[in-house]
C-alpha positions as CSV (number, residue, x, y, z in Angstrom):
1,M,-37.5,29.7,281.9
2,K,-38.0,29.4,278.2
3,R,-35.1,27.6,276.6
4,I,-34.4,28.9,273.2
5,T,-32.0,26.0,272.7
6,E,-35.0,23.6,273.1
7,S,-37.4,25.6,270.9
8,E,-38.9,24.1,267.7
9,S,-36.8,23.9,264.6
10,H,-37.7,26.2,261.7
11,Y,-37.6,23.1,259.5
12,R,-40.2,20.4,259.1
13,D,-40.3,16.9,257.9
14,L,-36.6,16.5,257.8
15,E,-36.8,12.8,256.9
16,L,-38.6,13.7,253.7
17,Q,-35.9,16.1,252.5
18,S,-33.1,15.3,250.0
19,T,-29.5,15.2,251.1
20,R,-28.9,18.6,249.3
21,E,-31.9,20.1,251.1
22,L,-30.6,18.9,254.5
23,L,-27.1,20.2,253.9
24,T,-28.3,23.6,252.6
25,G,-30.6,24.0,255.6
26,I,-27.8,23.1,258.1
27,N,-25.4,25.5,256.4
28,R,-28.0,28.3,256.3
29,E,-28.4,28.0,260.1
30,D,-24.6,27.8,260.7
31,Q,-24.2,31.1,258.9
32,T,-26.1,32.8,261.8
33,V,-23.7,31.6,264.5
34,S,-20.8,34.0,264.0
35,L,-23.2,37.0,264.1
36,A,-24.5,35.8,267.4
37,V,-21.0,35.5,268.8
38,E,-20.1,39.0,267.5
39,K,-22.6,40.5,269.8
40,E,-20.8,39.0,272.8
41,I,-17.4,40.5,272.0
42,P,-17.6,43.1,274.9
43,Q,-18.2,40.3,277.4
44,I,-15.5,38.1,275.8
45,E,-13.1,41.1,276.0
46,Q,-13.8,41.4,279.8
47,L,-13.1,37.8,280.4
48,V,-9.9,37.8,278.4
49,D,-8.5,40.9,280.1
50,Q,-9.3,39.7,283.6
51,T,-8.0,36.2,282.9
52,V,-4.7,37.6,281.5
53,E,-4.3,39.7,284.7
54,R,-4.7,36.6,286.9
55,M,-2.5,34.4,284.7
56,Q,0.3,37.0,284.8
57,N,0.2,36.4,288.6
58,G,0.4,32.6,288.3
59,G,-3.3,31.9,287.9
60,R,-4.9,29.2,285.7
61,L,-8.0,28.9,283.5
62,F,-10.5,26.2,284.1
63,Y,-13.2,25.1,281.7
64,L,-16.1,23.1,283.2
65,G,-18.9,21.4,281.3
66,A,-20.9,18.3,280.6
67,G,-21.4,16.4,277.3
68,T,-20.5,18.3,274.2
69,S,-19.8,21.5,276.2
70,G,-17.3,19.6,278.4
71,R,-15.6,18.0,275.4
72,L,-15.3,21.4,273.7
73,G,-13.6,22.8,276.8
74,I,-11.2,19.9,277.0
75,V,-10.3,20.2,273.3
76,D,-9.5,23.9,273.7
77,A,-7.5,23.3,276.8
78,S,-5.5,20.4,275.3
79,E,-4.5,22.5,272.3
80,C,-2.9,25.3,274.3
81,P,0.3,23.6,275.2
82,P,1.2,22.4,271.7
83,T,0.1,25.6,270.0
84,F,1.5,28.2,272.5
85,G,4.1,26.2,274.4
86,V,2.5,26.8,277.8
87,P,2.5,24.2,280.6
88,H,-0.3,21.5,280.6
89,G,-1.6,22.8,283.9
90,M,-2.2,26.3,282.8
91,V,-5.5,25.7,281.0
92,I,-7.5,22.8,282.3
93,G,-10.7,21.2,280.9
94,L,-13.0,19.2,283.2
95,I,-16.0,17.2,282.2
96,A,-18.9,15.7,284.2
97,G,-18.2,12.0,284.6
98,G,-14.5,12.3,284.3
99,D,-12.2,11.4,281.4
100,S,-14.3,8.4,280.4
101,A,-17.1,10.8,279.5
102,I,-14.9,12.3,276.8
103,R,-15.7,9.3,274.5
104,K,-18.9,7.9,276.0
105,A,-21.7,9.6,277.9
106,V,-21.9,8.9,281.6
107,E,-25.5,8.7,282.7
108,F,-26.7,11.5,285.1
109,A,-23.2,12.8,285.7
110,E,-24.2,16.3,284.7
111,D,-27.0,16.2,287.4
112,D,-24.6,16.0,290.3
113,R,-24.4,19.6,291.7
114,E,-21.5,18.8,294.1
115,Q,-19.1,17.0,291.8
116,G,-17.9,20.0,289.7
117,W,-16.5,21.7,292.8
118,K,-15.0,18.5,294.0
119,D,-13.3,18.2,290.6
120,L,-11.9,21.7,290.9
121,L,-10.6,21.1,294.5
122,E,-8.4,18.3,293.1
123,Y,-6.5,21.0,291.4
124,N,-6.4,23.3,294.5
125,V,-8.3,26.0,292.7
126,S,-7.8,29.4,294.3
127,K,-8.6,33.1,293.9
128,N,-5.7,33.4,291.4
129,D,-7.7,31.2,289.0
130,V,-10.6,31.7,286.6
131,V,-13.4,29.2,286.3
132,V,-15.5,29.2,283.1
133,G,-18.7,27.1,283.0
134,I,-19.9,25.9,279.6
135,A,-23.5,24.8,279.2
136,A,-25.6,25.4,276.1
137,S,-28.8,25.3,278.1
138,G,-27.3,27.3,281.0
139,T,-28.9,24.9,283.5
140,T,-26.4,22.1,284.0
141,P,-26.2,21.3,287.7
142,Y,-22.6,20.1,287.5
143,V,-21.6,23.5,286.2
144,L,-23.9,25.6,288.3
145,G,-22.8,24.0,291.6
146,A,-19.1,24.5,290.8
147,L,-19.6,28.2,289.9
148,E,-21.6,28.8,293.0
149,K,-18.8,27.5,295.2
150,A,-16.2,29.3,293.2
151,K,-18.0,32.6,293.7
152,E,-18.2,31.9,297.4
153,Q,-14.4,31.6,297.4
154,G,-13.9,34.9,295.6
155,I,-12.9,33.2,292.3
156,L,-13.7,34.9,289.1
157,T,-16.3,33.0,287.1
158,G,-17.3,33.1,283.4
159,G,-20.3,31.4,281.8
160,I,-20.8,30.4,278.1
161,S,-24.4,29.5,277.3
162,C,-26.9,30.0,274.6
163,N,-30.0,30.9,276.6
164,P,-30.4,34.5,277.8
165,E,-31.3,34.8,281.4
166,S,-30.5,31.2,282.1
167,P,-29.2,30.3,285.6
168,L,-25.7,30.2,284.3
169,S,-25.8,33.6,282.6
170,Q,-27.2,35.1,285.8
171,L,-24.7,33.4,288.1
172,A,-21.4,34.0,286.3
173,D,-19.5,37.2,286.9
174,I,-19.0,37.5,283.2
175,A,-21.7,35.9,281.1
176,I,-21.1,35.2,277.4
177,T,-24.5,34.3,275.8
178,P,-24.5,34.0,272.0
179,V,-28.2,33.4,271.2
180,V,-28.2,31.2,268.1
181,G,-31.9,30.3,268.1
182,P,-33.5,26.9,267.4
183,E,-31.3,24.1,266.2
184,F,-31.8,22.5,262.8
185,V,-32.8,19.3,264.6
186,T,-34.8,20.4,267.6
187,G,-32.8,20.5,270.8
188,S,-29.6,19.1,269.2
189,T,-27.2,21.6,270.9
190,R,-24.1,19.9,269.5
191,M,-24.9,21.9,266.3
192,K,-25.3,25.7,266.4
193,S,-24.9,26.0,270.1
194,G,-21.8,23.8,270.0
195,T,-20.4,25.8,267.1
196,A,-20.9,29.1,269.0
197,Q,-19.2,27.7,272.1
198,K,-16.3,26.5,270.0
199,L,-15.9,30.0,268.4
200,V,-16.0,31.7,271.8
201,L,-13.4,29.3,273.2
202,N,-11.2,29.9,270.2
203,M,-11.4,33.6,270.8
204,L,-10.8,33.3,274.5
205,S,-7.7,31.1,274.5
206,T,-6.1,32.7,271.4
207,A,-6.5,36.3,272.6
208,I,-5.3,35.3,276.1
209,M,-2.2,33.6,274.7
210,I,-1.4,36.5,272.4
211,R,-1.8,39.0,275.3
212,L,0.6,36.8,277.4
213,G,3.2,37.1,274.6
214,R,2.9,33.6,273.2
215,V,2.7,34.9,269.6
216,R,5.2,37.0,267.8
217,G,3.9,38.9,264.8
218,N,1.3,36.3,263.7
219,R,3.5,33.3,264.3
220,M,3.3,30.5,266.9
221,V,6.9,30.9,267.9
222,D,6.5,28.8,271.1
223,M,4.7,25.8,269.5
224,Q,5.8,22.4,270.5
225,L,7.8,20.6,267.8
226,T,5.9,17.3,268.0
227,N,6.0,16.1,264.4
228,N,7.8,16.7,261.1
229,K,5.1,19.1,259.8
230,L,5.7,21.4,262.7
231,V,9.5,21.1,262.5
232,D,9.2,22.1,258.8
233,R,6.9,25.0,259.7
234,G,9.3,26.1,262.4
235,T,12.2,26.0,260.0
236,R,10.4,28.2,257.5
237,M,9.5,30.6,260.2
238,I,13.2,31.0,261.2
239,M,14.2,31.4,257.6
240,E,11.6,34.2,257.1
241,A,12.6,36.0,260.3
242,T,16.3,35.8,259.8
243,G,17.0,35.3,256.1
244,L,19.0,32.1,256.8
245,D,19.1,29.2,254.5
246,E,17.0,26.1,255.3
247,T,19.9,23.9,256.5
248,T,21.1,26.6,258.9
249,A,17.6,27.3,260.1
250,A,16.9,23.7,260.7
251,S,20.1,23.3,262.7
252,L,19.3,26.2,264.9
253,L,15.8,24.9,265.5
254,E,17.2,21.5,266.6
255,K,19.8,23.2,268.8
256,H,17.4,25.6,270.6
257,G,14.2,23.6,270.6
258,S,11.9,26.5,269.7
259,V,11.4,29.1,267.0
260,R,11.6,32.0,269.4
261,A,14.9,30.9,270.9
262,A,16.4,30.1,267.5
263,V,15.4,33.5,266.1
264,D,16.6,35.4,269.3
265,S,20.0,33.6,269.1
266,V,20.5,35.0,265.6
267,K,19.4,38.5,266.6
268,N,21.7,38.5,269.6
269,I,24.7,37.5,267.4
270,I,23.8,40.4,265.0
271,K,23.6,42.8,267.9
């Protein structure tokens, strides 16, 4: 299999370029990423709709990856509870090598074809759930082994990779494959490939949460109030939705603990 992600960079003699030339080249390449992701919207749509259906019946979304891909999945999963107010166990990110691999690479962890499924079993993964493998190359054994087992158990699988016709894109029930071409630094898939994966994950989780009713209008009405900035934002959202003054809005937010509940309490009084 020819790996586009490993193909030769379009740029030569990088060490001889000026800082401006380097930055301009990187930026030029980055501008192609969103166009590659755009072509995958039909596949992303399928995965969103089928995941929403399962989550409405108590299912969960699992992300599985190694290295940069695993870290991106963990970042997306970890941001769902504070942003949308969902339980921490609803979207779960797993990385080859375990939590220690989030900060420091664990040698050969991604080459273990059995461990991914073992990691999923710790969460009692079932047919209600969705397992999404993330691998820029589309060849990571940790991811492929997990998806193979998941499919055997009748679990819906998705794959996010950047090599068309890779093992992952052929294995996953729904394959999302933004082809971003050669990296600026040959083979450095934390760059364009990582950016493409991040964009796809943003689209997946955000669209899923909106479809599940976790956004009202365009506001994060279920966000967790974990710092003063978010409390201030929540207060403003209540003021905008109800016309109340800041003191009253802040008091309601403190009383009800969420923007949604605070706004609904006012609307119920008006009714």
